[in-house]
C-alpha positions in Angstrom: 65.5 120.9 95.7 69.3 120.1 96.4 71.8 121.9 94.0 73.0 119.5 91.4 75.9 117.5 93.1 77.5 116.7 89.4 78.2 120.6 88.2 79.6 122.2 91.4 82.7 123.7 89.7 82.4 126.7 87.5 85.9 126.8 86.1 86.0 123.6 84.5 89.6 123.7 83.5 91.0 124.1 86.6 88.8 121.5 88.1 90.7 118.9 85.5 93.9 119.4 87.7 92.0 118.6 90.5 90.2 115.7 90.0 92.7 113.1 91.9 93.5 116.2 94.3 92.5 113.9 97.6 94.3 110.9 96.4 97.6 112.2 96.3 100.0 113.8 98.5 97.9 116.6 99.6 95.3 114.6 101.3 97.9 113.7 103.7 98.3 117.3 104.5 94.7 117.8 104.5 94.0 114.8 107.4 97.0 116.4 109.3 95.5 120.2 109.2 92.0 118.5 110.4 94.0 116.9 113.5 95.5 120.8 114.5 93.4 122.2 116.6 93.6 119.2 118.9 97.4 119.0 119.6 98.7 122.6 120.4 102.2 122.4 119.2 102.5 126.6 119.3 104.9 128.8 121.4 105.2 130.0 125.0 105.0 133.3 124.0 102.2 133.7 121.6 99.4 132.6 124.3 100.3 136.0 126.1 100.6 138.3 123.0 97.3 136.8 121.1 93.9 138.6 122.3 90.2 137.9 121.8 89.5 140.1 118.7 91.8 139.6 116.1 90.4 141.1 112.6 90.9 140.5 109.1 92.5 139.2 106.6 91.1 139.9 102.9 87.7 140.1 104.5 87.9 136.5 106.4 87.7 137.2 110.0 90.8 135.5 112.0 89.5 133.4 115.1 91.4 132.2 118.2 91.7 129.0 116.1 92.9 130.5 112.8 96.2 131.6 115.1 96.3 127.9 116.8 95.9 126.1 113.4 98.8 128.5 112.3 100.8 128.4 114.7 100.6 124.2 114.4 101.5 124.4 110.9 104.3 127.1 111.4 105.8 125.0 114.1 105.7 121.8 111.7 107.3 123.2 108.7 110.4 124.0 111.1 110.5 120.7 112.5 110.1 119.3 108.7 112.9 121.7 108.0 115.8 121.1 111.3 114.0 117.8 112.7 111.9 116.9 115.3 113.8 117.9 117.9 114.0 121.5 116.6 112.3 123.8 119.7 110.7 126.8 118.2 110.7 128.5 121.3 114.2 128.9 120.9 114.0 131.4 118.0 113.6 135.2 119.0 109.9 136.2 119.5 109.2 138.6 116.6 110.7 135.7 114.5 107.7 133.5 115.7 105.1 136.0 115.1 106.3 136.9 112.1 106.0 133.3 110.9 102.9 132.6 112.2 101.6 135.9 110.6 103.2 135.0 107.0 101.1 131.8 107.7 97.8 133.4 108.4 98.2 135.6 105.4 98.6 132.6 103.3 96.0 130.8 104.6 93.4 133.1 104.5 94.4 135.2 100.6 93.7 131.2 99.4 90.2 131.0 101.5 89.4 134.3 100.1 90.2 133.5 96.8 89.0 129.7 96.9 85.3 131.2 98.0 85.2 133.7 95.0 86.1 130.5 92.7 82.9 128.9 94.4 85.1 126.0 95.6 83.6 125.8 99.1 80.3 124.0 98.1 78.7 120.6 98.6 81.9 118.3 96.8 84.1 120.1 99.3 81.6 119.5 102.4 81.5 116.0 101.2 85.2 115.5 101.2 85.5 117.0 104.3 83.3 114.7 105.9 85.0 112.0 105.0 88.1 113.0 106.0 86.8 113.3 109.6 85.1 109.9 109.5 89.3 108.7 108.7 90.5 110.7 111.4 91.5 108.5 113.9 90.9 111.0 116.6 87.1 110.6 116.0 87.2 107.0 116.1 86.8 104.1 118.2 87.9 100.6 117.8 88.8 102.1 114.2 85.1 103.3 113.4 83.8 106.5 113.3 81.9 107.1 116.4 79.3 110.3 116.2 79.5 111.0 120.4 83.3 110.9 120.1 83.5 113.2 117.1 81.1 115.4 119.2 82.8 115.4 122.5 86.1 116.0 120.7 85.2 119.3 118.8 83.4 120.6 121.9 86.0 120.1 123.8 88.1 122.9 121.5 85.2 124.9 121.2 83.6 123.8 118.0 80.1 122.6 117.0 79.8 119.5 114.8 79.0 121.6 111.8 81.1 124.3 112.6 84.4 122.0 112.5 82.9 120.6 109.2 82.9 124.1 107.8 86.7 124.5 109.3 87.5 121.3 107.6 86.2 122.5 104.5 87.9 125.6 104.3 91.6 124.2 104.7 90.3 121.5 101.8 89.1 124.2 99.7 92.3 126.5 100.4 94.7 123.5 99.5 92.8 122.5 95.8 93.0 126.1 94.9 96.9 126.4 96.1 97.3 123.0 94.1 95.6 124.3 91.1 97.7 127.1 90.8 101.0 125.3 91.8 100.8 122.6 88.7 99.7 124.9 86.1 102.9 125.1 84.7 104.2 123.9 81.3 108.0 123.9 79.6 109.0 123.7 76.1 111.6 121.2 74.8 113.9 124.3 74.3 113.5 125.4 77.4 114.7 121.9 79.2 117.2 121.1 76.8 119.3 124.8 77.8 118.3 123.4 81.3 120.0 120.2 80.7 123.0 121.9 78.7 123.8 124.0 82.1 123.3 121.3 84.4 125.6 118.4 82.4 128.5 120.7 82.5 132.0 119.6 83.4 134.9 120.9 84.2 138.7 120.3 84.6 140.4 121.4 87.9 143.7 121.4 89.8 143.8 121.9 93.3 145.4 122.2 96.4 143.6 120.7 99.4 144.9 122.4 103.0 144.1 119.6 105.8 142.9 121.3 108.9 142.8 118.0 111.1 146.9 116.5 110.0 148.0 120.5 110.8 146.1 120.6 114.1 148.2 117.6 114.9 151.2 118.7 114.1 150.6 122.0 116.5 152.5 121.6 120.3 151.5 123.8 122.9 153.3 124.6 125.7 152.2 124.2 129.5 152.7 128.5 129.9 150.6 129.0 126.4 148.1 126.7 128.0 147.5 128.3 131.3 147.9 131.4 129.6 145.1 131.0 127.0 143.3 129.6 130.5 143.6 132.6 131.9 142.9 135.1 129.5 139.4 133.3 128.0 137.9 131.9 131.3 134.3 132.0 130.3 135.2 129.5 128.1 135.7 127.1 131.1 132.7 127.8 133.8 130.7 124.6 134.6 127.6 124.0 133.3 124.7 125.2 135.9 123.1 122.2 137.9 119.9 121.6 139.2 118.0 119.9 141.5 114.1 118.5 141.1 111.6 116.8 142.9 108.5 115.0 141.4 105.9 112.6 141.6 103.9 111.3 138.1 100.3 110.3 137.9 99.0 107.7 135.6 95.8 106.9 134.5 96.2 103.1 135.0 97.1 103.7 138.5 93.1 105.0 138.8 91.7 101.9 137.3 91.0 99.9 140.5 88.8 102.8 141.5 86.5 102.6 139.1 83.1 101.4 139.5 80.8 99.3 136.8 77.3 100.6 137.2 74.6 98.2 137.4 73.6 98.0 133.9 76.1 99.4 132.0 77.3 96.7 129.6 73.6 96.0 128.3 72.8 99.7 128.0 76.4 100.2 125.9 75.6 97.0 123.8 72.4 98.8 123.3 74.2 102.3 122.2 76.5 100.2 120.0 73.6 98.2 118.0 72.0 101.3 117.5 74.9 102.8 116.4 76.1 100.0 113.9 72.9 99.5 112.0 73.2 102.7 110.3 76.7 102.3 109.0 76.4 100.5 105.6 78.4 102.1 103.3 77.0 102.1 99.4 79.3 102.8 96.7 77.6 103.5 93.5 77.7 104.7 90.1 75.4 106.4 87.4 74.6 107.6 84.1 73.3 110.7 83.7 71.5 112.2 81.0 71.0 116.1 80.7 67.6 117.3 79.6 68.9 120.6 78.5 70.8 118.6 75.7 67.9 117.5 73.9 65.1 118.9 72.6 62.4 117.7 74.8 62.0 115.7 78.2 60.4 113.1 76.4 62.9 112.9 74.2 65.6 113.0 77.0 63.7 110.3 78.6 63.6 108.2 75.3 67.2 108.5 75.6 67.7 107.0 79.1 65.2 104.4 78.5 67.5 102.9 75.3 70.5 103.0 77.7 68.5 101.3 80.4 67.6 98.5 78.0 71.0 97.6 77.0 71.7 97.7 80.5 69.7 95.3 81.0 70.7 93.7 77.9 73.8 93.1 79.3 75.9 95.4 78.3 78.7 97.3 80.1 77.7 99.8 82.7 81.2 101.7 82.7 81.4 101.9 78.7 78.1 103.0 78.6 78.6 105.8 81.0 81.5 107.0 79.0 79.5 106.7 76.0 76.3 108.8 77.0 76.3 110.3 80.7 76.5 114.1 80.9 78.1 113.8 84.0 82.0 115.3 82.5 83.3 114.5 86.4 82.2 111.1 86.2 81.9 109.6 82.8 85.4 108.7 82.4 85.7 106.8 85.7 82.9 104.7 84.7 80.4 107.0 86.7 81.5 106.5 89.5 80.3 108.5 92.3 82.2 107.1 95.2 80.0 106.5 98.4 76.7 107.5 99.0 76.0 110.4 101.4 72.6 111.9 102.3 73.8 115.6 103.1 75.4 115.3 99.5 73.2 113.5 97.1 69.3 114.4 96.6 66.9 112.2 98.5 65.6 110.7 95.5 69.0 108.8 95.2 68.3 107.7 98.6 65.2 106.1 97.8 66.3 104.4 94.6 69.5 102.6 96.0 67.8 101.6 99.6 66.6 98.2 98.8 69.7 97.5 96.2 72.2 94.7 96.2 75.7 95.1 94.9 75.5 95.3 90.9 71.8 95.5 91.1 70.6 98.9 88.9 67.6 101.3 90.1 64.8 102.3 88.0 65.2 105.4 86.0 65.5 108.5 88.6 64.4 112.1 87.2 65.6 115.0 89.1 64.2 118.2 87.6 66.6 119.0 85.2 68.2 115.1 84.9 67.6 111.6 84.2 69.6 108.9 86.5 70.5 105.4 86.3 71.7 104.0 89.5 74.2 100.9 89.8 75.3 99.9 93.4 79.5 98.9 93.2 80.1 97.9 96.5 78.1 97.6 100.1 80.6 98.0 102.9 78.4 96.3 105.6 80.1 96.4 109.7 80.2 92.8 111.3 78.0 93.0 114.2 79.9 91.6 117.5 78.2 89.4 119.9 77.7 91.0 123.5 80.1 88.3 124.7 82.7 89.3 122.6 82.2 93.1 123.1 81.5 93.0 126.7 85.2 92.7 127.8 85.8 95.9 125.2 82.7 98.3 126.6 84.1 97.3 129.9 88.0 98.5 129.2 86.7 101.3 127.7 84.8 102.5 130.5 87.7 101.8 133.0 90.3 104.0 130.7 87.7 107.0 130.4 87.0 106.9 133.7 90.7 106.6 134.8 91.4 109.6 133.2 88.4 111.6 134.5 89.9 110.8 138.1 93.3 111.3 137.1 91.6 115.2 135.3 90.2 115.7 139.0 93.3 115.0 140.7 95.0 117.5 138.0 92.3 120.1 139.0 92.9 119.8 142.6 96.7 120.0 141.9 96.2 123.1 139.8 94.1 124.9 142.6 97.1 123.9 145.5 99.4 125.0 143.4 97.8 128.6 142.6 97.6 128.9 146.5 101.0 128.9 147.1 101.3 125.0 148.3 104.8 123.4 148.5 105.3 119.7 146.5 105.5 118.2 149.6 101.7 119.0 150.8 100.1 118.5 147.0 101.6 115.0 147.1 100.4 114.3 151.2 97.3 114.9 150.2 97.4 113.0 147.0 99.4 109.8 149.1 102.2 110.1 146.4 105.8 109.6 147.1 108.4 112.4 146.2 111.2 111.5 143.7 114.6 113.4 143.8 117.0 114.1 140.6 120.1 115.5 141.5 123.0 117.6 139.6 121.0 117.8 136.1 122.8 120.0 133.3 121.2 121.0 130.0 124.0 118.5 128.5 124.1 115.7 130.7 120.1 115.7 131.4 118.7 112.3 130.6 115.3 111.5 132.4 113.0 108.5 132.6 110.4 110.7 130.7 111.4 111.9 127.6 109.3 115.0 126.8 110.6 118.7 126.1 108.3 119.7 128.3 109.9 118.7 131.4 113.7 119.8 130.3 111.9 123.4 129.6 110.1 123.5 132.8 113.3 122.6 134.5 115.8 124.9 132.7 113.5 127.6 132.7 114.7 131.0 133.7 111.3 131.8 135.3 110.9 128.3 137.0 111.9 129.1 140.9 113.0 126.8 143.4 110.3 125.3 145.5 107.4 126.7 143.2 105.7 123.5 142.2 104.4 123.0 138.2 102.2 120.8 136.4 103.2 119.4 133.3 99.8 117.4 131.0 101.3 114.4 129.0 98.1 112.9 128.3 98.0 109.4 129.8 100.2 110.7 132.9 100.9 113.7 134.7 104.1 115.2 136.2 104.4 117.1 139.1 107.6 118.9 139.4 109.5 121.7 141.3 112.9 122.9 141.4 114.5 122.0 145.0 118.2 123.5 144.2 120.5 125.4 141.9 124.5 125.3 141.8 125.7 128.2 139.6 128.4 127.5 136.9 131.7 128.1 138.9 135.5 128.2 137.3 137.1 124.5 136.9 140.1 124.1 137.7 142.9 124.6 135.4 144.1 120.5 135.8 140.4 119.7 135.3 140.2 121.5 131.9 143.7 121.4 130.5 142.9 119.2 127.7 140.3 121.1 126.9 142.1 124.4 127.1 144.6 122.3 124.3 141.9 121.8 121.8 140.9 125.2 122.1 144.1 126.7 121.4 145.3 124.2 118.8 142.0 125.3 117.0 142.9 128.9 117.5 146.6 128.5 116.0 145.4 126.5 113.1 143.2 129.0 111.6 145.8 131.3 112.3 148.2 129.1 110.4 145.7 128.3 107.5 145.9 132.2 107.1 149.7 132.4 106.7 149.9 129.1 104.3 147.4 130.7 102.3 149.3 134.1 101.7 152.7 131.6 101.3 150.7 129.0 98.5 150.3 132.8 96.8 153.8 134.0 96.6 155.1 130.0 95.6 152.5 130.1 92.8 154.4 133.5 91.3 158.1 132.1 92.2 157.3 128.8 90.6 158.3 127.1 94.2 155.1 125.4 94.4 156.6 122.1 94.3 159.0 122.4 96.7 157.0 124.0 99.2 154.3 121.5 99.1 156.7 118.7 99.6 157.7 120.4 102.7 154.4 119.7 104.8 152.3 116.6 104.5 149.1 118.4 105.5 149.6 120.0 101.7 148.2 117.7 98.9 148.4 118.6 95.1 145.5 117.1 93.0 144.2 117.3 89.1 140.2 116.5 88.1 138.4 116.3 84.9 135.5 116.2 84.0 134.2 116.9 87.1 130.0 117.1 87.2 128.1 119.5 89.3 126.6 116.7 91.7 130.0 114.7 92.3 131.1 113.8 95.4 134.7 113.5 94.8 135.4 117.1 96.6 133.0 118.9 99.4 129.6 120.0 98.0 130.2 123.7 98.6 133.6 123.4 97.1 131.8 122.3 93.9 129.3 124.9 94.0 131.7 127.4 94.1 133.9 126.3 90.9 130.3 126.3 89.3 129.8 130.0 89.5 133.7 130.4 88.8 134.7 131.1 85.3 137.8 129.6 83.3 141.3 130.5 84.2 140.2 131.6 87.6 141.2 130.3 91.3 139.3 130.2 93.8 139.6 129.4 97.9 137.2 127.9 99.6 136.9 126.9 103.5 134.1 123.7 103.9 132.4 122.8 107.1 135.1 120.4 108.6 138.0 123.4 108.3 140.0 122.5 105.3 141.0 125.0 102.7 140.7 124.2 99.1 142.6 126.1 96.9 141.2 125.5 93.1 142.3 126.9 89.3 139.7 126.1 87.1 141.0 124.9 84.0 138.1 124.6 81.5 134.1 124.2 81.0 133.5 121.4 79.2 129.7 121.3 77.5 128.0 118.2 76.8 127.1 116.8 73.8 124.0 116.9 71.9 123.5 112.9 71.9 123.9 112.7 76.1 121.2 115.5 75.9 118.5 113.6 74.0 119.2 110.7 75.9 118.6 112.7 79.1 115.6 114.6 77.7 112.7 112.5 79.3 115.0 112.8 82.8 115.2 116.3 82.8 111.7 116.8 81.6 110.6 115.7 84.8 112.8 117.7 86.9 112.1 121.1 84.8 108.2 120.3 86.0 108.9 120.0 89.8 111.2 122.6 89.5 108.7 125.1 87.7 106.2 124.1 90.1 108.2 124.9 93.2 109.0 128.4 91.4 105.2 129.0 90.9 104.6 128.0 94.3 106.9 130.3 95.8 105.4 133.3 93.7 102.2 132.0 94.3 103.2 133.0 98.2 105.2 136.2 97.2 102.0 137.2 95.7 99.9 136.6 98.4 101.7 138.1 101.3 102.4 141.4 98.8 98.6 141.6 97.7 96.8 140.6 101.3 95.0 143.6 102.5 95.7 143.0 106.2 93.5 144.4 109.1 95.0 142.5 112.4 94.2 143.6 116.1 96.0 143.4 119.2 98.4 141.4 117.4 102.2 142.1 118.2 103.6 142.2 114.2 
C-alpha cells in the first residue's frame, strides 16, 4: 500500500506557508538549480583542489556533484551582484574556496533539517519529476523525452533515479528555507516607528567644491610634465601584445558527412509513436472522506455515497469538496490534485481514471483508510504528427546529433595530438583546416569574432606558452589556438603619452588643492570671511536646502547617507565618487506628522515585511554557518 499522498506533511502550520511555494519566484530558483550540474560555471583552481573523498556536513555526505553545484550557485550569485561579465576566477583562490564552502554548508544544513522535518517525501518527489519534465535540457521539440533525459543524466554521472533524488533534495531545502524566511510578523507600532525614522527630513547649508572645474583650471608646465613622466615611468608602459593562430571546428561543417541508414526514418517514426502514445496528461480533483472521522466504515461510506448523489444531481464538485472533503491540503482548491502521476498516486486511482473523459466522475474508490470520488478536469493529448510531417524533423535531428558526434571525434583526436606535443600546424594539416592569425592583441583592445571569455582567458593566461596549442570546447563549435608571439610592455616615448601625463598630473594637483581649500574654508568660516572667499573661486558654490528626504536625488547618495547619520548643528565633509567635496552644515532634523505616517502605513507594512524577511534569511544563514557540524576531507579550506 502506497503512503497516503494527502497527509505527507507532519507540520501543518509550516506547510500552510509552503502551499504555493512552487508557483512563486522560488520555482525559478529550483529549475535553475536542476540545470546546474549540466553547465559547469566553476573556477580554474577548484578542480585541482577537490579530491575524491569529501566528508560530510551535519551527517550529509559531500559528493563531487555537490561541490560542482555549490560552485555553480556561488558563481551565479557573484554574477547577480556584479553583472554577467564578472569573472569568479579573478578572485583570490582562498576567497573562491571560502565562498563555495559557505554555500556547501548552507545547502547541507538545510537539507538535514528538511530531512528531519519529513519534507523529503512523495510530494517533493512528485514536484521533482514535474520540474525535470519541464526542463528544456530533457526535451525534444518542446516535449519531454525519456531517452534524452537518461542520456543527459548518465553523461554527468547520474542514473535517472539518482538525479530525481538530487532534484528532490534541492526542492526540500528551498521549502525549508522559504518557510523560515516567511515566518515573520510585525506590529503596527513597529511599522510606525520605522516610518517616522525613514520619513524624517533635514535642513542643510552646504558648500560644493567641483573637482572638474578645479581640474580644468590647473596649468602644467612642460618641465613639470617631463619630471612627472620620469618619476612615474611605470604608469606609461604599453600593454603586453600577443599574436595567436587558430582554427575553428563547427558541427555544421560535418553535416555533409552524415549518412542516413536504411530504414532509419521508419524505425524512428515507430519509436516516436510508441513514446507519444503514453503522454496523455490527466488533471483531476477528488473529495476524500476519512474513515477514522466516522464511528464506522459503514457510516463513512454512507457519507461519501450522499456526496456522490449530490454530484450526480448536478451540485458543484468544488463547492462540495470545500464542505465535505477531509483533505486539508486540497479542499480549499476544490479538491484539485493537479496531474496524475502513477509513482505518487495509488493504483486504484489509475484504474478509476482510466476511461474517464473531462468532467466525468469515477465510482467511489476505497483505500485502506479513506473513500474518494474522482473527477477529471483536464486532459492534454499530444498531437500526433504524420510520417510526412515529421520526416524532415527526424532526419534533421539525426544529422545534428551525428554532426556533433563527428566533431567530438575530431576533438578527441586533437586532445591526443596536443598531449603528444604536436604543433597547431600539424593538427590543422591532419584535419585539413586553414590557420587564421590575429596579431598585436592586448587585454584592453581585445576584439575577437567569437565572444566567449574562455578564449580571452587562454590568450592572456600566464600559463599559456608560445607554440603550445589549446582546445576550447564551446558546445556547438571548437576552437584550437596557439600563442605565436608575445611583445613585452615597453616604456612609451614622452611625446606619445604627454596628454596622459598631463591628465595624471592634473588629477594629483586637484587632490592636493582640495585638501588645502578645505582647510582654508574652515578658517574662513571662523573668521566670518566665507562670502568673500567663495566669490574668489568659481569652482566653489554655496546653497541651502530644506526638507531633504532620505532618498532624495538633490545630492549624491553618499552625501545624503552621511547627513542622516549626523546630529543637528554638526558639520561634515564628504568626498563623492566623481571627486567632488561637499561641506555640509546640518541645521535641523524635521519629524513627519502623525497624519502623513497614517497615510503611508500600508506602504510601510509591505516594506517592513520584506525587510524583516531579508533579516531573518540573513540570521538563518548565520545560524547555518555557526551550528554546522563540518567534517570535510581533502579540501583546502
